Structure formats: structure tokens, C-alpha cells
C-alpha positions as CSV (number, residue, x, y, z in Angstrom):
1,M,39.5,-30.9,-8.3
2,I,41.0,-31.5,-4.8
3,Q,44.7,-32.4,-4.4
4,L,45.5,-36.1,-3.2
5,V,48.9,-36.2,-1.6
6,K,50.0,-39.7,-1.0
7,K,52.8,-39.0,1.5
8,G,52.7,-35.7,3.7
9,G,56.6,-34.9,4.0
10,S,57.1,-31.2,3.6
11,F,53.5,-30.7,2.1
12,G,52.1,-29.7,5.6
13,R,54.1,-26.4,6.2
14,D,54.1,-25.5,2.6
15,F,50.2,-25.8,2.5
16,I,49.7,-23.9,5.8
17,R,51.7,-21.0,4.1
18,Q,49.3,-21.2,1.1
19,L,46.2,-21.1,3.6
20,K,47.6,-18.0,5.4
21,L,48.1,-15.9,2.2
22,R,44.1,-16.0,1.8
23,N,44.0,-13.3,4.3
24,E,46.4,-11.1,2.2
25,E,43.7,-11.1,-0.6
26,S,41.9,-8.2,1.3
27,N,41.9,-5.5,-1.4
28,R,43.6,-2.2,-0.5
29,Q,40.7,-0.5,-2.3
30,V,38.2,-2.2,0.1
31,E,40.5,-0.4,2.9
32,T,40.2,2.8,1.5
33,A,36.4,2.6,0.6
34,V,35.6,1.3,4.2
35,S,37.7,4.1,5.7
36,E,35.5,6.8,3.8
37,I,32.4,5.0,4.8
38,I,33.1,5.1,8.2
39,E,34.5,8.8,8.3
40,N,31.4,9.8,6.4
41,V,29.0,8.1,9.1
42,R,31.0,9.7,11.9
43,L,30.3,13.2,10.5
44,G,27.1,12.7,8.7
45,G,25.0,10.1,11.1
46,D,21.7,9.1,9.8
47,T,21.9,11.2,6.5
48,A,25.2,9.2,5.4
49,V,23.7,5.7,6.4
50,R,20.6,6.3,4.4
51,D,22.7,7.6,1.5
52,Y,24.9,4.2,1.8
53,T,21.9,2.2,2.0
54,L,20.2,3.6,-1.0
55,K,23.5,3.1,-2.9
56,F,24.3,-0.3,-1.8
57,D,21.3,-1.9,-1.1
58,G,19.1,-0.3,-3.8
59,A,16.0,0.5,-1.4
60,L,15.2,2.6,1.6
61,P,13.1,1.0,4.2
62,D,9.8,2.6,5.1
63,Q,11.3,3.0,8.6
64,T,14.8,1.9,9.8
65,E,13.8,0.4,13.2
66,I,11.5,-2.7,13.5
67,S,9.5,-2.9,16.7
68,S,9.1,-6.1,18.5
69,G,5.6,-6.0,17.6
70,E,6.2,-5.9,13.9
71,M,8.9,-8.8,14.4
72,K,6.2,-10.8,15.5
73,G,4.1,-10.0,12.6
74,F,7.0,-11.8,10.3
75,L,6.3,-15.2,11.9
76,S,3.4,-15.8,9.7
77,Q,5.6,-15.6,6.8
78,C,8.1,-18.4,8.0
79,E,7.8,-22.3,7.6
80,P,6.2,-23.9,10.7
81,D,9.0,-26.5,10.6
82,F,11.6,-23.7,10.4
83,L,10.2,-22.1,13.6
84,S,10.0,-25.5,15.3
85,A,13.8,-26.2,14.7
86,L,14.8,-22.8,15.7
87,S,13.1,-23.0,18.8
88,R,14.9,-26.3,19.7
89,A,18.2,-25.1,18.4
90,A,17.8,-22.1,20.8
91,E,17.1,-24.3,23.8
92,N,20.3,-26.3,23.1
93,I,22.3,-23.0,22.9
94,K,20.6,-21.7,26.0
95,D,21.6,-24.7,27.8
96,F,25.3,-24.7,26.8
97,H,26.0,-21.0,27.3
98,S,24.0,-21.2,30.6
99,R,26.8,-23.1,32.1
100,Q,29.6,-20.6,31.2
101,K,28.0,-18.0,33.4
102,Q,30.6,-16.7,35.8
103,Q,29.6,-15.1,39.2
104,S,31.2,-12.1,40.9
105,W,33.2,-13.1,44.3
106,F,35.0,-11.5,47.1
107,N,37.4,-12.8,49.8
108,T,37.9,-11.6,53.4
109,D,41.0,-12.5,55.5
110,E,41.5,-12.7,59.2
111,D,43.0,-9.0,58.9
112,G,39.9,-7.4,57.7
113,V,41.2,-7.3,54.0
114,M,38.5,-7.6,51.5
115,M,39.4,-8.1,47.7
116,G,37.2,-9.4,45.1
117,Q,35.7,-9.4,41.4
118,R,32.6,-8.0,40.3
119,I,31.2,-9.4,37.0
120,R,28.6,-7.5,34.7
121,G,27.4,-7.6,31.3
122,L,28.2,-4.9,28.9
123,S,25.8,-2.2,28.5
124,K,25.1,-2.2,24.7
125,V,25.9,-4.7,22.2
126,G,25.6,-4.7,18.5
127,I,25.1,-7.7,16.3
128,Y,25.4,-7.6,12.7
129,V,23.3,-10.1,10.6
130,P,23.8,-10.6,7.0
131,G,20.6,-10.4,4.7
132,G,19.4,-11.2,1.5
133,T,20.8,-14.6,-0.1
134,A,23.4,-14.8,2.5
135,A,21.0,-14.7,5.5
136,Y,21.8,-16.9,8.6
137,P,19.3,-17.1,11.4
138,S,21.4,-19.5,13.2
139,S,23.9,-16.8,13.7
140,V,21.3,-14.6,15.2
141,L,20.8,-17.3,17.9
142,M,24.7,-17.7,18.5
143,N,25.4,-14.3,18.9
144,A,22.2,-13.0,20.8
145,I,21.8,-15.9,23.3
146,P,25.1,-15.9,24.9
147,A,24.8,-12.0,25.2
148,K,21.6,-12.2,26.8
149,I,22.8,-14.9,29.4
150,A,26.0,-12.6,30.3
151,G,23.5,-9.8,31.3
152,V,24.0,-7.4,28.4
153,Q,21.4,-4.8,29.2
154,E,20.7,-4.0,25.3
155,I,21.0,-5.9,22.3
156,I,20.7,-4.0,19.1
157,M,20.7,-5.9,15.6
158,V,21.5,-4.5,12.3
159,T,20.8,-6.2,9.0
160,P,20.5,-4.9,5.5
161,P,17.0,-4.5,3.9
162,G,16.0,-6.5,0.9
163,K,15.6,-5.1,-2.6
164,D,12.0,-4.3,-1.5
165,G,13.1,-2.3,1.6
166,K,11.8,-5.2,4.1
167,P,13.5,-7.4,6.4
168,N,14.2,-11.1,6.0
169,P,11.3,-12.9,8.1
170,D,13.4,-15.9,9.0
171,I,15.8,-13.1,10.6
172,M,13.1,-11.7,12.3
173,A,11.9,-14.9,13.8
174,A,15.5,-15.5,15.0
175,A,15.7,-12.3,16.6
176,L,12.5,-12.5,18.4
177,T,13.3,-16.0,19.5
178,A,17.1,-15.0,20.8
179,G,15.7,-11.8,22.9
180,V,17.0,-9.2,20.6
181,D,15.9,-5.8,21.9
182,R,16.1,-3.6,18.8
183,V,16.5,-4.0,15.0
184,F,17.7,-1.6,12.6
185,L,17.4,-2.1,8.8
186,V,20.8,-1.2,7.9
187,G,23.8,-3.1,6.4
188,G,27.4,-3.0,5.2
189,A,30.3,-1.0,6.6
190,Q,27.9,1.8,7.2
191,A,25.9,-0.3,9.8
192,V,29.1,-1.3,11.7
193,A,30.1,2.6,11.7
194,A,26.7,3.6,13.0
195,L,26.8,1.1,15.7
196,A,30.5,2.1,16.7
197,F,29.8,6.0,16.9
198,G,26.1,6.2,17.2
199,T,23.9,8.5,15.1
200,E,20.8,10.2,15.9
201,T,18.6,6.9,15.7
202,I,21.2,4.0,16.2
203,P,22.8,3.8,19.4
204,K,26.3,3.6,20.2
205,V,27.3,0.1,21.5
206,D,30.3,-1.3,23.4
207,K,30.9,-4.3,21.1
208,I,30.1,-5.4,17.6
209,V,29.9,-9.1,17.0
210,G,28.6,-11.2,14.0
211,P,29.5,-12.2,10.4
212,G,29.7,-10.1,7.1
213,N,31.2,-9.8,3.8
214,I,34.9,-8.3,3.5
215,Y,33.6,-4.7,3.8
216,V,31.9,-5.6,7.1
217,A,34.9,-7.3,8.4
218,T,37.3,-4.5,7.3
219,A,35.2,-2.0,9.0
220,K,35.1,-4.0,12.4
221,K,38.8,-4.2,12.1
222,Q,39.2,-0.4,11.5
223,L,36.8,0.3,14.3
224,Y,38.6,-1.9,16.9
225,G,39.6,0.5,19.8
226,T,36.7,2.7,18.9
227,V,34.5,-0.4,19.9
228,D,35.4,-3.9,20.7
229,I,34.8,-6.6,18.3
230,D,34.3,-10.4,18.5
231,M,37.2,-11.3,16.1
232,I,38.5,-10.6,12.9
233,A,37.3,-13.6,10.9
234,G,38.9,-15.1,7.9
235,P,37.5,-17.9,5.3
236,S,35.8,-20.8,6.9
237,E,37.8,-24.0,7.3
238,I,37.3,-27.6,8.1
239,L,40.2,-30.2,9.0
240,I,39.4,-33.9,9.1
241,I,41.5,-36.5,10.7
242,A,40.5,-40.0,9.9
243,D,41.6,-43.5,10.5
244,E,40.9,-46.7,8.3
245,T,37.5,-47.0,9.9
246,A,36.1,-43.8,8.8
247,K,33.5,-43.7,6.1
248,P,34.4,-41.8,2.8
249,E,30.8,-41.0,1.9
250,F,30.8,-38.9,5.2
251,L,34.3,-37.5,5.0
252,A,33.4,-36.1,1.2
253,A,30.0,-34.8,2.5
254,D,31.6,-33.0,5.4
255,L,34.7,-31.3,3.4
256,M,32.0,-30.1,0.9
257,S,29.9,-28.6,3.7
258,Q,32.7,-26.0,4.3
259,A,33.9,-25.5,1.0
260,E,30.4,-24.4,-0.2
261,H,30.6,-21.3,2.2
262,D,33.3,-19.4,0.0
263,V,35.8,-19.9,-2.8
264,L,38.5,-19.0,-0.1
265,A,37.2,-22.0,2.4
266,S,39.6,-24.4,3.2
267,A,38.7,-28.1,3.4
268,I,41.5,-30.7,4.4
269,L,41.2,-34.4,5.2
270,L,44.3,-36.2,6.8
271,T,44.1,-40.0,6.8
272,T,46.4,-42.9,7.4
273,S,44.5,-45.0,5.0
274,E,45.3,-44.6,0.9
275,E,42.1,-46.5,0.4
276,I,40.0,-44.1,2.3
277,A,41.7,-41.3,0.5
278,E,40.9,-42.5,-2.8
279,Q,37.4,-43.4,-2.0
280,T,36.8,-39.9,-0.6
281,V,37.9,-38.5,-3.9
282,A,35.6,-40.8,-5.6
283,Q,32.6,-39.5,-3.2
284,I,33.3,-36.1,-4.0
285,D,32.9,-36.6,-7.5
286,R,29.7,-38.6,-6.8
287,Q,28.0,-36.2,-4.6
288,M,29.2,-32.7,-5.8
289,P,26.7,-32.7,-8.9
290,G,23.8,-32.6,-6.8
291,L,24.6,-29.7,-4.6
292,S,23.3,-26.2,-5.3
293,R,26.6,-24.4,-4.7
294,K,28.8,-27.0,-6.7
295,E,30.7,-24.1,-8.6
296,I,31.9,-22.7,-5.3
297,I,32.7,-26.1,-3.6
298,A,34.6,-27.0,-7.0
299,R,36.7,-23.8,-6.8
300,S,37.3,-24.1,-2.8
301,L,38.6,-27.7,-3.2
302,D,40.7,-26.8,-6.3
303,R,42.6,-24.0,-4.6
304,F,42.5,-24.6,-0.7
305,G,41.5,-28.2,-0.4
306,A,43.6,-31.3,0.2
307,I,43.6,-34.9,1.0
308,V,46.8,-36.1,2.6
309,V,47.9,-39.5,3.4
310,C,49.8,-39.4,6.9
311,E,52.1,-42.0,8.2
312,S,50.1,-42.2,11.5
313,M,47.4,-40.6,13.6
314,E,50.4,-38.9,15.5
315,E,51.4,-37.0,12.4
316,A,47.8,-36.0,11.8
317,V,47.5,-34.5,15.2
318,A,50.6,-32.7,14.9
319,F,49.7,-31.2,11.4
320,S,46.4,-30.3,13.0
321,N,47.8,-28.5,16.3
322,E,50.0,-26.4,13.8
323,L,47.3,-25.4,11.4
324,A,44.9,-24.6,14.5
325,P,41.5,-25.1,12.3
326,E,38.3,-23.4,12.9
327,H,36.7,-26.8,12.7
328,L,38.1,-30.0,13.5
329,E,36.5,-33.7,12.9
330,V,37.9,-36.6,14.5
331,C,36.4,-39.7,12.6
332,A,38.4,-42.7,14.1
333,A,37.7,-46.0,16.1
334,N,38.0,-44.3,19.5
335,P,37.9,-40.5,18.9
336,M,37.8,-39.8,22.6
337,E,41.5,-40.9,22.8
338,Y,42.4,-37.7,21.1
339,I,40.7,-35.2,23.2
340,G,43.8,-34.7,25.5
341,K,46.1,-34.5,22.2
342,I,44.3,-31.5,20.5
343,D,45.7,-28.5,21.6
344,N,44.6,-25.9,18.9
345,A,41.1,-26.0,17.4
346,G,37.9,-23.9,17.3
347,S,35.5,-26.6,17.8
348,V,36.2,-30.3,18.0
349,F,33.8,-32.8,16.4
350,L,34.2,-36.5,17.7
351,G,33.2,-39.6,15.7
352,N,31.3,-40.3,12.6
353,Y,28.0,-39.0,14.0
354,S,29.3,-35.5,14.9
355,P,29.4,-33.6,11.6
356,E,30.3,-30.1,11.7
357,P,26.8,-28.9,10.7
358,L,25.6,-30.4,13.9
359,G,27.5,-27.7,15.7
360,D,26.8,-24.8,13.1
361,Y,23.0,-25.1,14.0
362,F,21.7,-27.3,16.6
363,A,23.9,-28.9,19.4
364,G,24.6,-25.9,21.5
365,P,28.3,-24.8,21.4
366,N,28.9,-21.7,19.7
367,H,29.5,-21.6,15.8
368,V,31.3,-18.3,16.0
369,L,35.1,-19.6,16.0
370,P,38.6,-18.3,15.6
371,T,39.8,-18.7,12.0
372,S,43.1,-18.5,10.1
373,G,45.3,-20.2,12.8
374,T,44.0,-18.0,15.6
375,A,42.7,-21.0,17.6
376,R,46.3,-21.0,19.0
377,F,45.2,-18.2,21.3
378,F,41.7,-16.9,20.6
379,S,38.5,-18.9,21.9
380,P,34.9,-19.5,20.3
381,L,32.2,-16.7,21.2
382,S,30.7,-17.5,24.8
383,V,29.3,-15.6,27.7
384,D,32.7,-14.5,28.3
385,S,32.7,-12.4,25.3
386,F,30.0,-10.1,26.6
387,I,31.1,-9.3,30.3
388,K,33.5,-6.9,31.9
389,K,35.3,-7.7,35.2
390,S,36.2,-5.0,38.0
391,S,38.2,-5.7,40.8
392,F,37.9,-4.1,44.2
393,I,40.2,-3.8,47.4
394,Y,39.6,-2.8,50.8
395,Y,42.4,-2.5,53.2
396,T,42.1,-1.8,57.1
397,E,44.6,0.8,58.6
398,S,46.5,-2.0,60.3
399,A,46.7,-4.2,57.1
400,L,48.1,-1.2,55.2
401,K,50.7,-0.5,57.9
402,S,52.0,-4.1,57.9
403,A,52.3,-3.8,53.8
404,Q,53.5,-0.4,53.7
405,K,57.4,-1.1,53.9
406,D,57.1,-3.6,50.9
407,I,55.0,-1.1,49.0
408,I,57.4,2.0,49.6
409,Q,60.4,-0.3,48.5
410,L,58.7,-1.4,45.3
411,A,57.7,2.0,44.6
412,E,61.0,3.8,45.3
413,T,62.9,1.1,43.3
414,E,60.8,2.1,40.3
415,G,61.5,5.9,40.9
416,L,58.0,6.6,41.5
417,T,58.2,8.7,44.6
418,A,55.0,10.0,44.5
419,H,53.3,6.5,45.1
420,A,55.9,5.9,47.8
421,N,54.6,9.2,49.5
422,S,50.9,8.1,49.1
423,I,51.8,5.4,51.4
424,K,54.0,7.4,53.8
425,V,51.3,9.9,54.5
426,R,49.4,7.2,55.8
427,R,51.8,6.1,58.7
């Protein structure tokens, strides 16, 4: 059961160290197995991909690629209410991310010098989408929509086939809604490798994004450099800061909403009220039996969950900034007053009626967030994740002459006489 700590004391730093150890649970055998898969796909292309698909997924699809027309055919297999919700969520996500789009720019000064920056979408982006029981249509929207807004020329999605060799209809509906260009029924580390190197049928991409199991995450990690990736994601996490006005039934529900992801997920409540802390424990006990993933929730809360009574909200905010959580909820009488005090968090949810699942599915901000304390220096997935920038310079002859003395001085100080000579020959 979740531990209740009445006085924080040295608990904070010790618990943060414990959480960071989760990332070391990645098995060396996984690293070795993934390396072998990557090399075989690099050398064997489609043949290796098909062999691994049959081995790991238990079935080969009749055809690897699903056309847009075939995607439309799967809509009839989806619940109408799901399709309506998907459409409304997509509109919110588009609206939010459209505001992130940057424009190219240039500047000309009085000497005729021109400088600027050109912003372009990447040429090809690959999106990995889990299938089967871990199918997340919302992740298709969160990954594909910002890429589309950024101007990515082609979005290629890979997703494993089901045991019957067919795709998940809900995933197909999300791909259609988000504007995915091509879909391949391939999963696992072999799919990541295929996107990174390209095969006879699967295009080579510039960047791979999207969630997956430990094999997928390890493949992305090993292939970083060959291809760009979104981030190396760790187990999911939520931190809630609550004062005496918070509602224990809400707090318990929100803690468990993240704990159900994985036995390695972390769910922490920091509160200034001992009464709120104890009532939240009681609410967890009351609500958990009715949840479908209660075994996973129980293990997660037991290993990586905590409810800590803090001396003050300032102490709670300091703990949060040190932990740099993926999701941070602030359930307080005036949550807005803490916006300027929160320095490190992937996404912040303010008030009793902004629970984390609101961001996961519907509100608009991206749910692909930095984990494991990396919110100290990483940002959520965004339109910026799918662009590249090039700078350009134009100097007139007179403008270069006015700058040449300084350039030559700097080059010769660094001992790069050929650099200096490139300027001297233009005198």
C-alpha cells in the first residue's frame, strides 16, 4: 500500500534517488537483443522485418502497408461516440499547436547586410504506435498533428498487427483524423530499425517519435544519431501538490490514474494537511477495488507511491522543482499563484477540475512529456520538435571590408591562418 510520511525531513532526497533507480531496471539482455534486431534489419531489410513480425506478433499481415482508402474502411468498426470524441480532441490539439508555429525571418541593415533564419518542416517523420491491448489512439493525435502543422512532408506510422494480422481499427481512425500519410503493420524494435535505415518498402525517416515497450524505447535510444528521436521516455509519473482545501476523492483518483500505466509508474502527493493525507489513503482503499487494473495500481503505489505531509506549500514546491515531474497537479485554493514558482515540470494542471487525464486526451497541450527528472532541461513534444532551422548571411563588399580586421584578428588568435587568408584575399 502507498506509504504515508507525516514529516518530510530527509525523505524527499531519498525518495528521488529511489525513483531514479527505476531507469536502471532496463535489462542488459534487452540491450543485447535489440542490438541484434537492429543489425539484422539493417542488413536484411524487409526479410528480417517479416521474420521478426512472425516471431513476436504471431502473425504476418496479408499486406504490410495500409492505404488511406483501407483506413477509411475501418471507421465502420469504431464506436460512433469514440469517433466524435476523437474529432473534438483533434480540434483542440490543432488549435493549441497551431499557436506554436514559427515563421522564417530576415533582417537588412543600412549597410546592405542581410541575415536571417529559414524554418522548414522535416522531410519524413516516423511515428511508432503500440497495438493490441496497449493501443493508444490519443498518442497518434499528439504525435502526428504537431508534425503536420510543422510542415512535415510525409508522416509514416508503424503499428504492430493483431494476432489476426489486422490493424487496430481505433488506431486507423486516429491516423486518418490526424493526417498520417502512410501506415505499415510492423511493430517492436524491428519497426524502429526499419524506419531508421529504410527497407525495400518502409521509407527511411529523419525522426522517430511515439511510445512503446522497453524494446522500442531501447531501439530508439540505440539508433539516436542515425536518426533523431523525440526523447528517451521513462516510466510515467504524477506529482500532486495540495493544500487543506483539496478534495481527497479527487486526489486518490488522480494518483491511481497514473499508477495504472505501469508497475514502475510513480504517484506522489505532497500536502500541508495531515487530514487530507489520511483521507486520501482511505479514498484509495475505497476506489481501487472497482478499477480494472487494480493489481498494477497496487504494485505501483506500493513501490513508487507516497503521500507526504509537508510543513508548507513552499516546501512542497521546492520538492517538486527538484523532482521535475512529468505531470504536476496543483490542487489549492488559488493555484494560479504557483505558476511563477514552478520551474521544472512537463505539464502543469491547475485546480481541482484540471485532472491529468484532461491533458492526456482532450485539452490540447501535448501529452508526450519529459520523464525521470528531465523536465529540468527537456520540453514537451511540440511543433518545434518537427522543424529544422538554417541561418543565412549576405554581406556586401563594403560591409566585409569594415569587418575584415576583426575577423582576421580572431582567426589568427585561434591559429587558423587559412580562415584569415579567406578574408585577406578579398581586400
